[in-house]
MARKOL-870336 format. One record per residue: residue in one letter; x, y, z of N, C-alpha, C, CB in turn. Coordinates in pm, whole numbers, plus 50000, padded with zeros to 5 digits. Glycine has a CB too. Example, Ala and Ser with C-alpha at 12.3 -4.5 7.8 and 13.67 -1.06 7.14 Angstrom:
a513194943150780512304955050780513204967050780511314955350905/s512854977550708513674989450714512905000350787514084994050572/
END
This chain:
m500844988250000500005000050000500885012450000499055000050121/n500595021849915501375034049904500835044450000501355039349759/k501725050250081501315060650176501315074050103502265061050300/p500195081150103500085093350021500945104950070498655097650015/f501215105950200501955117450252503345113850303501165123850364/s503865102450263505185098550312506285107550257505465084150274/n506105112950137507135121850082507175134950158506885124449934/l506065139550215506065151950292506705150150428504655157150307/i506525138350487507095135750619508605134450610506475123150680/n509105127750509510535125150498511265135650415510755111650437/k510635146850390511235157050304512505162950365510215168250277/d512455165950496513615171950561514775162050575513235177250699/k514485149450588515535139550603516295137450473514955126450651/d515585138350361516205135750233517015147450181515165132050132/k516615159450216517255171250159518375176250250516225182350135/k519555177450197520695183150268521025196450203521925173450267/v520685207450270520895220750213522135226750277519645229950235/p523095231150197524265237550255523895251350309525385238750150/s524595255550412524325268450471524965279350386524855269050616/s524135287350325524635298250243523885310850278524485295050093/s524345321950222523735334750254522325335850201524575346050200/s522035329350088520685330050033519675322950122520655324049894/t520065311650183519135304750271518955312650401519625290550302/k519995319750446519865327850567518925339650542521235332850613/i519025345750425518145356850391516705351950381518585363450258/l516505340450320515165334750308514595331450446515195322250221/a515415325950534514945322750668514585335450745516015314850744/k515355346150723515065358750791513735364350743516195368850767/k513445363350612512175368150559511015360150617512155367250406/v511195347050628510145338550683509895341950828510515323650669/n510965344550905510815348151046510095361451061512165348651115/e510435371250977509775384250985508295382750950510445394350891/r507995375050848506615373050807505835365650916506555365350675/s506445355750978505735348251080505505356751204506505335551117/n506455365751237506245374551351505065383851326507505382751379/i504945389151205503835397851172502525390251180504025403951033/l502515377951130501295369951135500905366251278501455357351053/i501885363751363501605360551503500985372551572502875356151576/i501535384451550501005396651611499595399351560501925408651582/f499385398151429498065400451371497045390551426498135399451219/g497425378051437496525367851492496185370451637497145354151477/f497155375151713496925378451854495925389851867498245382151923/i496055400051782495135411351785493725406951745495615422551691/v493625398751643492315393751600491685385251709492435385551469/s492465377051776491935368651883491415377151999493005358951932/l492195387052040491765395552150490505403352114492885405252188/s490455408551992489265416151953488035407251947489495423051818/s488195394951901487035385951896486565382252037487375373351817/i487495380552130487105377552268486345389352327488345374352354/f486845401652306486155413352359484785415152295487005425852339/l484665412752166483365413652100482395403152153483515412151949/l482885391252179482045380752235481545384552374482815367452241/l482455389552458482055393752592481085405352588483285397552675/y481295414952498480395426252482479005421652439480955436152379/t478965412252344477675407052297476945399452407477885397852177/i477655391352483477045383852592476535393452699478045373752654/n477305403852728476905413452831475655421052787478045423152860/n475565424952662474395432352616473175423452601474695439052485/k473375411052563472245402052539471685396552670472675390352448/f472525392652762472085385852884472335394053010472785372652896/g473065404953003473415412353125472595423853144474795416553124/
END
């Protein structure tokens, strides 16, 4: 039986990437992008919690 996602699981094991400046620049871009997404997600989560509490307070309080 062929496993459909086995190539995705073993992708990091098979690939040996040398450390070069281009991979460091790419990693830095990914880190900056992920930091922005984490901050944005945190703000969206907090605002949704406050909106939920506001709605519950107005509806039932």
